[in-house]
C-alpha positions as CSV (number, residue, x, y, z in Angstrom):
1,M,9.5,13.4,-18.5
2,I,7.3,13.0,-21.6
3,T,8.4,15.4,-24.4
4,Q,6.1,18.1,-25.7
5,K,6.3,16.5,-29.1
6,T,4.8,13.2,-27.8
7,I,2.1,15.0,-25.9
8,Q,1.1,17.0,-29.0
9,E,1.0,13.8,-31.1
10,V,-1.2,12.2,-28.5
11,M,-3.5,15.2,-28.4
12,N,-3.7,15.3,-32.2
13,T,-4.4,11.6,-32.5
14,A,-6.8,10.8,-29.7
15,R,-10.4,11.1,-30.8
16,V,-12.6,11.9,-27.8
17,E,-15.5,9.8,-29.1
18,E,-13.2,6.8,-29.5
19,V,-11.6,7.2,-26.1
20,I,-14.9,7.7,-24.2
21,G,-16.6,5.0,-26.3
22,D,-14.4,2.5,-24.7
23,F,-16.0,3.2,-21.3
24,I,-19.6,4.3,-21.9
25,H,-22.3,3.7,-24.5
26,L,-22.7,6.7,-26.8
27,R,-25.4,7.2,-29.4
28,R,-25.6,9.7,-32.1
29,R,-27.7,12.9,-31.7
30,G,-27.2,15.2,-34.7
31,V,-23.5,16.2,-35.1
32,N,-22.8,15.2,-31.4
33,M,-23.1,12.0,-29.3
34,I,-24.8,11.5,-25.9
35,G,-24.7,9.0,-23.1
36,N,-25.1,8.6,-19.4
37,C,-22.5,10.4,-17.4
38,P,-19.9,8.2,-15.7
39,F,-19.2,10.7,-13.1
40,H,-22.6,11.0,-11.4
41,D,-25.8,9.1,-11.2
42,E,-28.3,10.3,-13.7
43,K,-31.5,8.9,-15.3
44,T,-31.6,11.2,-18.4
45,P,-28.5,11.3,-20.5
46,S,-26.8,14.7,-20.2
47,F,-23.2,13.7,-21.1
48,T,-22.5,15.1,-24.6
49,V,-19.5,14.5,-26.8
50,S,-18.5,16.8,-29.6
51,P,-16.3,14.9,-32.2
52,S,-15.8,18.2,-34.2
53,K,-14.4,20.0,-31.2
54,N,-12.9,16.9,-29.7
55,I,-14.3,17.6,-26.2
56,Y,-17.0,16.3,-23.9
57,K,-19.3,18.1,-21.4
58,C,-21.8,16.8,-18.9
59,F,-24.7,19.3,-18.5
60,G,-25.7,17.5,-15.2
61,C,-22.6,17.7,-13.1
62,G,-20.5,20.1,-15.1
63,K,-17.5,17.9,-15.9
64,G,-15.9,18.5,-19.2
65,G,-12.6,18.4,-21.1
66,D,-10.7,16.5,-23.8
67,S,-9.6,12.9,-24.1
68,V,-6.7,13.3,-21.6
69,R,-9.0,15.0,-19.0
70,F,-11.5,12.1,-19.3
71,I,-8.9,9.5,-18.7
72,M,-7.5,11.5,-15.8
73,D,-10.9,11.7,-14.1
74,H,-12.3,8.3,-15.1
75,E,-9.2,6.2,-14.4
76,N,-7.9,8.4,-11.5
77,L,-4.6,8.8,-13.3
78,S,-2.2,11.7,-13.4
79,Y,-1.6,13.8,-16.5
80,P,1.5,11.9,-17.5
81,E,-0.2,8.5,-16.8
82,S,-3.1,9.6,-19.0
83,I,-0.8,10.5,-21.8
84,R,0.9,7.1,-21.5
85,F,-2.6,5.4,-21.5
86,L,-3.6,7.1,-24.7
87,A,-0.2,6.6,-26.3
88,Q,-0.5,2.9,-25.7
89,K,-4.1,2.9,-27.1
90,Y,-2.9,4.6,-30.3
91,R,0.5,2.9,-30.5
92,I,2.4,6.1,-30.2
93,E,6.0,5.8,-29.2
94,I,6.7,7.9,-26.1
95,E,9.8,10.2,-26.2
96,E,11.0,11.2,-22.7
97,T,13.5,13.5,-21.1
98,E,15.2,12.3,-18.0
99,N,12.8,12.4,-15.0
100,S,13.8,13.9,-11.6
101,A,14.2,11.6,-8.6
102,E,10.9,12.9,-7.2
103,Q,9.0,12.2,-10.4
104,M,10.5,8.8,-10.7
105,A,9.5,8.0,-7.1
106,E,6.0,9.2,-7.7
107,K,5.6,7.1,-10.8
108,Q,7.0,4.0,-9.2
109,L,4.6,4.4,-6.3
110,T,1.6,4.7,-8.7
111,D,2.6,1.7,-10.8
112,S,4.0,-0.6,-8.2
113,L,0.7,-2.3,-7.1
114,Y,-0.2,-3.1,-10.7
115,I,3.3,-4.4,-11.3
116,V,3.3,-6.8,-8.4
117,N,-0.1,-8.1,-9.5
118,E,1.2,-8.7,-13.0
119,F,4.1,-10.6,-11.5
120,A,1.6,-12.7,-9.4
121,R,-0.6,-13.3,-12.5
122,D,2.3,-14.6,-14.5
123,Y,3.5,-16.8,-11.6
124,F,0.0,-18.4,-11.1
125,T,-0.3,-19.0,-14.9
126,D,3.2,-20.5,-15.1
127,V,2.4,-22.9,-12.2
128,L,-0.9,-23.9,-13.9
129,F,0.7,-24.7,-17.3
130,N,4.2,-25.8,-16.4
131,R,4.3,-27.4,-12.9
132,N,3.2,-30.9,-12.1
133,E,1.0,-29.7,-9.2
134,G,-0.6,-27.1,-11.4
135,R,-1.4,-29.4,-14.3
136,S,-2.6,-32.3,-12.2
137,I,-4.8,-30.3,-9.9
138,G,-5.5,-26.9,-11.3
139,M,-5.6,-27.7,-15.0
140,S,-7.6,-30.9,-14.4
141,Y,-10.3,-28.8,-12.5
142,F,-10.5,-26.3,-15.4
143,K,-10.7,-29.0,-18.0
144,E,-13.5,-30.7,-16.0
145,R,-15.4,-27.4,-16.2
146,G,-15.0,-27.6,-19.9
147,F,-12.6,-24.7,-20.3
148,R,-10.4,-24.7,-23.3
149,E,-6.7,-23.7,-23.1
150,A,-7.4,-20.6,-25.2
151,T,-10.1,-19.5,-22.7
152,I,-7.8,-20.2,-19.7
153,Q,-5.1,-18.0,-21.2
154,K,-7.6,-15.3,-22.2
155,F,-9.0,-15.0,-18.7
156,Q,-5.5,-15.4,-17.2
157,L,-6.4,-18.3,-14.9
158,G,-3.8,-19.9,-12.7
159,Y,-2.9,-22.1,-9.7
160,A,-1.4,-21.3,-6.3
161,T,0.8,-24.1,-4.9
162,D,0.7,-25.5,-1.4
163,E,4.1,-23.9,-0.6
164,R,4.0,-21.6,2.3
165,D,6.0,-18.7,0.8
166,E,7.1,-19.6,-2.7
167,L,5.5,-16.6,-4.4
168,T,6.8,-14.2,-1.8
169,K,10.3,-15.5,-2.1
170,K,10.3,-15.4,-5.9
171,A,9.0,-11.8,-5.8
172,I,11.7,-10.7,-3.3
173,D,14.4,-12.5,-5.4
174,K,13.2,-10.4,-8.4
175,K,13.6,-7.2,-6.2
176,Y,9.9,-6.6,-5.8
177,N,9.0,-4.5,-2.7
178,I,7.5,-6.7,0.0
179,E,5.4,-3.9,1.3
180,H,3.7,-3.6,-2.1
181,L,3.0,-7.4,-1.9
182,R,1.4,-6.9,1.4
183,L,-0.7,-3.9,0.2
184,V,-2.3,-6.0,-2.5
185,G,-2.8,-9.0,-0.3
186,L,-0.4,-11.4,-1.9
187,T,1.8,-11.7,1.2
188,S,0.6,-11.8,4.8
189,K,2.1,-9.8,7.7
190,S,4.0,-13.0,8.5
191,D,5.6,-12.9,5.1
192,L,3.6,-16.0,4.0
193,D,1.7,-16.4,0.7
194,F,-1.9,-15.4,1.1
195,F,-3.2,-17.8,-1.7
196,R,-2.2,-21.5,-1.3
197,S,-3.6,-24.7,-2.9
198,R,-6.2,-22.8,-4.9
199,V,-7.2,-22.3,-8.5
200,M,-6.8,-18.6,-9.3
201,F,-9.0,-16.1,-11.1
202,A,-7.4,-12.8,-12.1
203,I,-9.7,-9.8,-11.6
204,H,-9.3,-6.9,-14.1
205,N,-10.4,-3.3,-14.1
206,I,-12.1,-1.8,-17.1
207,S,-8.8,-1.1,-18.7
208,G,-7.6,-4.7,-18.4
209,K,-5.1,-4.2,-15.6
210,V,-5.0,-6.9,-12.9
211,I,-6.3,-5.3,-9.7
212,A,-7.0,-8.4,-7.5
213,F,-7.3,-12.2,-7.4
214,A,-9.9,-14.7,-6.3
215,G,-8.8,-18.2,-5.2
216,R,-11.1,-21.2,-5.1
217,T,-10.2,-24.2,-2.9
218,L,-10.7,-27.7,-4.3
219,S,-10.8,-29.2,-0.9
220,S,-14.0,-30.8,0.4
221,D,-13.3,-29.6,4.0
222,K,-16.2,-27.4,5.0
223,K,-14.1,-25.4,7.4
224,I,-12.1,-24.0,4.5
225,P,-13.8,-21.1,2.8
226,K,-14.7,-21.9,-0.8
227,Y,-13.4,-18.6,-2.2
228,I,-11.0,-16.0,-0.8
229,N,-10.3,-12.7,-2.4
230,S,-7.6,-10.1,-2.3
231,P,-8.2,-7.5,0.3
232,E,-9.3,-4.0,-0.8
233,S,-6.4,-1.7,-1.7
234,E,-5.7,1.5,-3.5
235,I,-6.4,-0.2,-6.8
236,Y,-9.2,-2.6,-5.8
237,N,-12.6,-1.8,-4.3
238,K,-15.0,-4.7,-4.8
239,R,-18.0,-2.3,-4.9
240,N,-16.6,-0.8,-8.1
241,V,-15.8,-4.0,-9.9
242,L,-17.8,-6.5,-12.0
243,Y,-15.9,-9.6,-13.0
244,G,-15.5,-10.0,-16.7
245,L,-16.5,-6.5,-17.7
246,Y,-13.2,-5.9,-19.4
247,F,-13.9,-8.8,-21.7
248,A,-17.6,-8.1,-22.1
249,K,-17.9,-4.4,-22.6
250,D,-17.7,-4.4,-26.4
251,S,-20.3,-7.1,-26.7
252,V,-22.5,-5.4,-24.1
253,K,-22.5,-2.2,-26.3
254,K,-23.1,-4.3,-29.4
255,Q,-26.0,-6.3,-27.9
256,D,-27.3,-3.4,-25.9
257,E,-27.8,-5.7,-23.0
258,C,-25.7,-6.9,-20.1
259,I,-26.2,-10.4,-18.6
260,L,-25.4,-10.6,-14.9
261,V,-24.6,-14.0,-13.3
262,E,-23.3,-14.9,-9.9
263,G,-19.9,-16.6,-10.3
264,Y,-16.6,-16.5,-12.1
265,T,-17.0,-19.8,-13.8
266,D,-20.4,-18.8,-15.1
267,V,-18.9,-15.8,-16.8
268,I,-16.1,-17.9,-18.4
269,T,-18.4,-20.7,-19.5
270,L,-20.9,-18.4,-21.2
271,H,-18.2,-16.3,-22.8
272,Q,-16.6,-19.5,-24.2
273,G,-20.0,-20.5,-25.5
274,G,-20.3,-17.4,-27.5
275,I,-22.4,-15.4,-25.0
276,E,-19.9,-12.6,-24.4
277,N,-22.0,-9.8,-22.9
278,V,-21.9,-11.3,-19.5
279,V,-20.4,-10.2,-16.1
280,A,-20.6,-11.4,-12.5
281,S,-21.3,-9.7,-9.2
282,S,-19.1,-12.3,-7.6
283,G,-21.6,-13.4,-5.1
284,T,-22.3,-9.9,-3.6
285,S,-25.5,-7.9,-3.8
286,L,-25.4,-5.3,-6.6
287,T,-24.0,-1.9,-5.6
288,K,-24.7,1.5,-7.1
289,E,-21.1,1.6,-8.4
290,Q,-21.6,-1.7,-10.2
291,I,-24.9,-0.6,-11.7
292,R,-23.2,2.6,-12.9
293,L,-20.5,0.6,-14.6
294,V,-23.2,-1.3,-16.5
295,K,-25.1,1.8,-17.4
296,R,-22.1,3.2,-19.2
297,Y,-22.7,0.7,-21.9
298,T,-26.4,-0.2,-21.8
299,N,-29.7,0.5,-20.1
300,N,-30.8,-3.1,-20.3
301,I,-29.8,-5.7,-17.8
302,K,-30.8,-9.4,-17.6
303,I,-30.0,-11.2,-14.4
304,I,-29.7,-15.0,-14.4
305,Y,-29.8,-16.8,-11.1
306,D,-30.1,-20.4,-10.0
307,G,-33.6,-21.7,-9.8
308,D,-33.5,-22.8,-6.2
309,A,-34.9,-20.9,-3.2
310,A,-31.5,-19.3,-2.5
311,G,-31.3,-18.1,-6.1
312,I,-34.8,-16.6,-5.9
313,K,-33.9,-14.6,-2.8
314,A,-30.6,-13.5,-4.4
315,A,-32.5,-12.3,-7.4
316,L,-34.6,-9.9,-5.2
317,R,-31.6,-8.4,-3.4
318,G,-30.4,-5.0,-4.4
319,L,-32.6,-4.7,-7.5
320,D,-34.4,-1.6,-6.3
321,L,-31.1,0.1,-6.9
322,V,-31.3,-0.9,-10.6
323,L,-34.8,0.5,-10.8
324,E,-33.7,3.8,-9.3
325,S,-31.1,4.0,-12.1
326,D,-34.0,3.8,-14.6
327,M,-32.6,0.6,-16.2
328,N,-34.8,-2.0,-17.8
329,V,-34.4,-5.2,-15.7
330,K,-35.3,-8.7,-16.8
331,L,-34.8,-11.8,-14.7
332,V,-34.4,-15.4,-15.7
333,L,-34.6,-18.3,-13.3
334,L,-32.9,-21.5,-14.5
335,P,-34.4,-24.9,-13.9
336,D,-34.0,-26.3,-10.4
337,G,-30.5,-27.6,-9.7
338,Q,-28.9,-25.8,-12.6
339,D,-26.6,-22.8,-12.8
340,P,-25.5,-21.0,-16.0
341,D,-22.3,-23.0,-16.2
342,S,-24.0,-26.4,-15.9
343,Y,-27.1,-25.6,-17.9
344,L,-25.1,-24.2,-20.9
345,A,-23.0,-27.4,-20.9
346,Q,-26.1,-29.5,-20.8
347,V,-28.2,-27.8,-23.6
348,G,-25.7,-25.9,-25.7
349,T,-25.5,-22.3,-26.7
350,A,-28.4,-22.1,-29.1
351,N,-30.9,-23.7,-26.7
352,F,-29.5,-21.7,-23.8
353,T,-30.0,-18.5,-25.6
354,E,-33.5,-19.5,-26.6
355,F,-34.3,-20.4,-23.0
356,L,-33.2,-16.9,-21.9
357,K,-35.4,-15.3,-24.5
358,N,-38.5,-17.3,-23.7
359,N,-38.2,-17.2,-19.9
360,E,-37.1,-13.7,-19.2
361,E,-39.5,-11.8,-17.0
362,D,-39.8,-8.2,-15.9
363,F,-38.5,-7.8,-12.4
364,I,-41.5,-6.1,-11.0
365,F,-43.9,-8.7,-12.3
366,F,-41.5,-11.5,-11.2
367,K,-41.3,-10.1,-7.7
368,T,-45.1,-9.7,-7.5
369,R,-45.7,-13.3,-8.7
370,I,-43.0,-14.9,-6.5
371,L,-44.0,-13.0,-3.3
372,L,-47.7,-13.6,-3.7
373,D,-47.1,-17.3,-4.1
374,E,-45.5,-17.3,-0.7
375,T,-48.3,-15.4,1.1
376,G,-51.1,-17.9,0.4
377,N,-54.3,-16.7,2.1
378,D,-52.6,-14.9,4.9
379,P,-53.8,-11.2,4.8
380,I,-50.9,-9.9,7.0
381,K,-48.3,-11.5,4.8
382,K,-50.1,-10.1,1.7
383,S,-50.1,-6.6,3.1
384,I,-46.4,-6.8,3.7
385,V,-45.8,-8.0,0.2
386,I,-47.9,-5.2,-1.3
387,R,-45.9,-2.6,0.6
388,D,-42.7,-4.2,-0.7
389,I,-43.9,-4.2,-4.3
390,V,-45.2,-0.6,-4.0
391,S,-41.8,0.4,-2.6
392,S,-40.1,-1.0,-5.7
393,I,-42.5,0.7,-8.1
394,A,-41.9,4.0,-6.3
395,K,-38.2,3.7,-7.1
396,I,-38.9,3.9,-10.9
397,P,-38.2,7.5,-12.0
398,D,-40.0,7.4,-15.3
399,T,-43.7,8.5,-14.8
400,F,-45.1,6.5,-17.7
401,K,-43.3,3.4,-16.7
402,R,-44.6,3.7,-13.2
403,A,-48.1,4.1,-14.5
404,L,-47.8,0.9,-16.6
405,Y,-46.5,-1.1,-13.6
406,I,-49.3,0.2,-11.4
407,R,-51.9,-0.8,-13.9
408,Q,-50.7,-4.3,-14.4
409,C,-49.8,-4.9,-10.8
410,S,-53.3,-3.8,-9.7
411,G,-54.8,-6.8,-11.4
412,M,-52.2,-9.2,-10.0
413,L,-52.8,-7.8,-6.5
414,N,-56.5,-7.5,-6.9
415,L,-56.4,-3.8,-5.9
416,T,-57.7,-0.6,-7.6
417,E,-55.2,1.5,-9.5
418,S,-56.1,4.6,-7.5
419,M,-55.2,2.8,-4.2
420,L,-51.8,1.8,-5.6
421,V,-51.2,5.3,-7.0
422,D,-51.8,6.8,-3.6
423,E,-49.4,4.4,-1.9
424,V,-46.8,4.8,-4.6
425,N,-47.0,8.6,-4.2
426,K,-46.6,8.3,-0.4
427,N,-43.4,6.3,-1.0
428,I,-42.1,8.9,-3.5
429,K,-42.7,11.8,-1.1
430,S,-41.2,9.9,1.7
431,D,-38.1,9.1,-0.3
432,L,-37.7,12.7,-1.5
433,K,-38.0,13.9,2.1
434,L,-35.4,11.5,3.2
435,K,-33.0,12.5,0.4
436,K,-33.5,16.1,1.2
437,E,-32.9,15.6,4.9
438,T,-29.7,13.5,4.3
439,G,-28.5,15.8,1.5
440,H,-28.6,13.1,-1.2
441,Q,-31.1,14.7,-3.5
442,Q,-30.1,14.3,-7.1
443,P,-29.9,17.2,-9.5
444,P,-32.8,17.5,-11.9
445,P,-32.3,16.2,-15.4
446,P,-31.5,18.8,-18.0
447,S,-34.4,20.3,-20.0
448,E,-34.6,20.4,-23.8
449,E,-33.4,24.0,-23.8
450,D,-30.2,22.9,-22.0
451,S,-29.2,20.8,-25.0
452,W,-25.9,21.1,-26.8
453,I,-26.9,24.1,-29.0
454,A,-28.4,26.2,-26.2
455,T,-29.6,29.8,-26.4
456,K,-28.3,30.5,-22.9
457,P,-25.2,29.5,-21.0
458,V,-25.6,26.2,-19.2
459,F,-22.7,26.8,-16.9
460,I,-23.8,29.6,-14.6
461,E,-20.9,31.5,-13.3
462,D,-21.0,33.7,-10.2
463,Q,-23.5,36.3,-11.3
464,T,-22.3,38.8,-8.7
465,V,-19.0,38.8,-10.6
466,I,-20.3,38.7,-14.1
467,T,-23.0,41.4,-13.8
468,Q,-20.7,43.8,-12.0
469,N,-19.3,46.6,-14.2
470,D,-18.2,45.1,-17.6
471,G,-18.1,41.4,-16.8
472,W,-20.6,40.3,-19.5
473,Q,-18.7,42.2,-22.2
474,E,-15.3,40.8,-21.1
475,K,-16.9,37.3,-21.1
476,A,-18.2,37.8,-24.7
477,V,-14.7,38.7,-25.9
478,C,-13.1,35.7,-24.2
479,S,-15.9,33.3,-25.6
480,I,-15.3,34.5,-29.1
481,L,-11.5,34.3,-28.6
482,I,-11.7,30.6,-27.6
483,N,-14.4,29.6,-30.2
484,Y,-13.0,31.4,-33.2
485,G,-9.6,32.8,-32.3
486,H,-7.7,30.4,-34.6
487,K,-9.8,31.5,-37.6
488,P,-8.8,34.3,-40.0
489,F,-10.1,37.7,-39.3
490,D,-9.0,39.1,-42.6
491,E,-6.1,38.4,-45.0
492,T,-3.5,39.9,-42.5
493,M,-4.4,38.5,-39.1
494,S,-6.4,35.9,-37.1
495,V,-9.4,36.6,-34.9
496,A,-7.2,36.1,-31.9
497,S,-4.6,38.7,-33.2
498,Y,-7.4,41.2,-33.9
499,I,-8.9,40.8,-30.3
500,I,-5.5,41.1,-28.6
501,K,-4.5,44.1,-30.7
502,S,-7.8,45.9,-30.2
503,A,-8.2,45.1,-26.5
504,H,-4.5,45.4,-25.6
505,E,-4.9,48.7,-23.8
506,L,-8.0,47.4,-21.9
507,I,-6.6,44.2,-20.5
508,N,-5.2,45.8,-17.4
509,H,-8.6,47.4,-16.7
510,F,-10.7,44.2,-16.8
511,D,-13.1,43.7,-13.9
512,V,-13.0,39.9,-13.9
513,E,-9.5,38.6,-13.3
514,L,-10.2,35.2,-15.1
515,Y,-11.0,37.0,-18.3
516,Q,-7.9,39.1,-17.9
517,R,-5.8,35.9,-17.6
518,I,-7.3,34.3,-20.7
519,L,-6.5,37.3,-22.9
520,S,-3.0,37.6,-21.4
521,E,-2.3,33.9,-22.0
522,A,-3.5,34.2,-25.6
523,G,-1.3,37.3,-26.0
524,K,1.8,35.5,-24.8
525,Q,1.2,32.7,-27.4
526,I,0.7,35.2,-30.2
527,D,3.9,37.1,-29.2
528,S,5.8,33.9,-29.3
529,G,4.6,33.2,-32.9
530,N,1.9,30.6,-32.0
531,L,-1.8,30.7,-32.8
532,P,-3.7,29.3,-29.8
533,N,-6.5,27.0,-30.9
534,E,-9.3,25.3,-29.0
535,S,-7.1,22.6,-27.5
536,F,-4.7,25.2,-26.1
537,Y,-7.5,26.3,-23.7
538,T,-9.2,23.0,-23.1
539,A,-5.9,21.4,-22.1
540,H,-4.6,24.4,-20.2
541,P,-3.0,23.7,-16.8
542,D,-5.0,26.5,-15.3
543,E,-8.2,24.8,-14.0
544,E,-10.3,28.0,-14.3
545,I,-9.2,28.7,-17.9
546,R,-9.8,25.1,-18.8
547,G,-13.3,25.1,-17.2
548,F,-14.3,28.4,-18.9
549,A,-13.1,27.1,-22.3
550,I,-15.1,23.9,-22.1
551,N,-18.3,25.9,-21.3
552,A,-17.5,28.5,-24.0
553,L,-17.1,25.7,-26.5
554,T,-20.2,23.8,-25.4
555,S,-22.5,26.9,-25.4
556,P,-21.3,28.7,-28.6
557,Y,-24.6,30.4,-29.3
558,V,-24.9,32.0,-26.0
559,Y,-24.5,35.5,-27.6
560,A,-28.1,35.5,-28.9
561,S,-29.6,36.5,-25.5
562,W,-27.0,39.1,-24.5
563,D,-28.9,42.0,-26.1
564,Q,-30.6,42.5,-22.7
565,K,-27.2,43.0,-21.2
566,E,-26.1,45.7,-23.8
567,M,-24.0,43.3,-25.8
568,F,-26.3,41.9,-28.5
569,L,-24.1,40.8,-31.4
570,Q,-25.9,42.2,-34.4
571,T,-25.5,39.4,-36.9
572,Q,-27.6,38.1,-39.7
573,K,-26.0,34.7,-39.6
574,M,-25.2,32.1,-36.9
575,P,-21.9,32.8,-35.0
576,D,-20.1,30.0,-36.7
577,E,-20.7,31.8,-40.0
578,N,-20.2,35.3,-38.9
579,F,-17.4,35.3,-36.3
580,T,-15.5,38.2,-37.8
581,R,-18.5,40.6,-37.3
582,D,-19.1,39.1,-33.9
583,A,-15.5,39.7,-32.9
584,E,-15.7,43.3,-34.0
585,N,-19.0,43.9,-32.2
586,A,-17.8,42.2,-29.0
587,V,-14.6,44.2,-28.8
588,G,-16.5,47.3,-29.8
589,R,-19.0,46.8,-27.0
590,L,-16.2,46.3,-24.5
591,Q,-14.4,49.4,-25.7
592,L,-17.7,51.4,-25.5
593,R,-18.4,50.2,-22.0
594,K,-14.8,51.0,-20.9
595,S,-15.0,54.4,-22.6
596,K,-18.3,55.2,-20.9
597,R,-16.8,54.4,-17.5
598,V,-13.8,56.6,-18.1
599,I,-16.0,59.5,-19.3
600,K,-18.2,59.2,-16.2
601,E,-15.1,59.4,-14.0
602,M,-13.9,62.4,-16.0
603,E,-17.2,64.2,-15.7
604,A,-17.2,63.7,-12.0
605,Y,-13.7,65.1,-11.8
606,L,-14.5,68.1,-14.0
607,Q,-17.7,68.9,-12.2
608,N,-16.2,68.7,-8.7
609,A,-12.9,70.5,-9.5
610,S,-12.1,73.5,-7.3
611,E,-11.6,77.0,-8.6
612,E,-7.9,76.6,-8.2
613,E,-7.9,73.3,-10.1
614,R,-9.9,74.8,-12.9
615,E,-7.2,77.4,-13.4
616,S,-4.5,74.7,-13.8
617,E,-2.9,73.4,-17.0
618,D,-3.9,69.8,-16.0
619,F,-7.6,70.8,-16.0
620,M,-7.4,72.1,-19.5
621,I,-5.6,69.0,-20.7
622,N,-8.3,66.8,-19.1
623,I,-11.0,68.8,-20.9
624,K,-9.3,68.1,-24.2
625,V,-9.0,64.4,-23.2
626,Y,-12.7,64.4,-22.3
627,Q,-13.6,65.8,-25.7
628,V,-11.5,63.2,-27.4
629,L,-13.2,60.4,-25.4
630,L,-16.6,61.8,-26.2
631,K,-15.8,61.7,-29.9
632,Q,-14.4,58.2,-29.7
633,R,-17.5,57.1,-27.7
634,N,-19.9,58.6,-30.3
635,E,-18.0,57.0,-33.2
636,L,-18.1,53.6,-31.5
637,A,-21.8,54.0,-30.7
638,E,-22.6,54.9,-34.3
639,K,-20.6,52.0,-35.6
640,L,-22.4,49.6,-33.3
641,G,-25.8,51.2,-33.9
642,T,-26.2,52.2,-30.3
643,V,-28.0,55.4,-29.1
644,T,-25.9,57.3,-26.6
645,L,-27.7,59.8,-24.3
């Protein structure tokens, strides 16, 4: 088990903007950073990162947390695995106590598929570089493609021999679990090697781990498939993978553009030629998941396809999905008979880059031009093409962008703008109806008032809970505790200590159990000599506490609108500058509310008491208690500037 000391060092070192910046493209907005959320489809960025608080929050889907939580959700890792991930990134040595047998088994099961793939990668690479068959066949092929040895090593290319079960036997000899070999597709059910007599391409996830392989035959036999890939497994889903993205992501962010090609060798050749912002769909139509991967780093995508008929058709497949994602799509067709690999080798990097720049074409206009050329004078074919183009335009979420395409396409199609507008609107309504019927309607983008510094809470909790009794006041106290509890209240205590001390007698009378837990957890920390800071709550194992903390920290100015709920924090400064006064007011309001409720209960008792009860000693004691409560209530009300009837 990882020691608490190591966990704390990781938490203190890992910067949320650095960690998230490895996976999605962030841009500065004031003191914070924004980008497209990697956890749901969105067209307007609502994913906000706060470097000062070291947390993130998506105002579209609600996900939020710190660096560890991001790695857990994004990479589908457990908490310990996420700590290890960040420790490796920041080169922090991990201290561990002895794990239980159950923990060890769980970790081995999680890591095993990656481990056997690493073994296979090393095996294929060793064969390529050090075995006669690998050098004479595999290395010769790669050298013919113009790949340098440094490039071959970087992309971890290899060669699989013709032996029936050599890899499997070597793995078993090294005590690898054969069931794990089967799960990742390295070994067949008959205990034979899946890849034989093929040059091998390692496929990496976004973190650089090998998740699968692709093997290309060098045989001219048409009956043998040119490429075979690892089957899908727990660590490999081809819909979620773009070949080369691990090597391209930094360049994609820097260039603010992702170049998409079709094959593995195209990626490697362009990368070797200095064009590093390039990935491949590996011969499949683009998927939503792949588009989402690209959009983490840029909104601009340039697709390069071969200039033959098959390349043109391939260019048109699946691109409506890109338009739906509100990405800017350019398309370049290479000269007939050329692919990116061969054309770069022929003309060189500078001329290749210039060709891309001079021949890129907007996808909608490209589609219109290409499809119209095929229709000739056939009115039926032309009507089909128009409907196809209108359907693509309707996929574009940006109103102004749609209007621009309609205007320019109307001239190309020889139709009036109003006619195209009507048809586009019909398509939009039809799509919305379909999404509503199938339950796939996307949440609306956040408005400007839902920005990071909001005047209302973005995370709407269960209002039936919050508005009952004293829920709003309890929430105010907890929000201030999380935002400012670690700051000094005065020379003798922290804000957290003041809140716990002042509200101690009220905790057991809270109406919302979550808020009761938050104060109780803070009280335990203070009693043990620790001062809970923001990260104590955002990394808390209790999911509800963690979720509340993220929302409290991402909507710190929510107090300004609470005057309508009898809890206006009467400050002359922003909360960040006047948290001491806010803490006093919030606790005072809570005490006042609780006092009013007790007084109301006492009044009901006194008014409804029987003659016999009125003669009792208890009744006289309760009258005195009632008078004390009235005095305390009036003093609180006067201090808070509240009129009490």
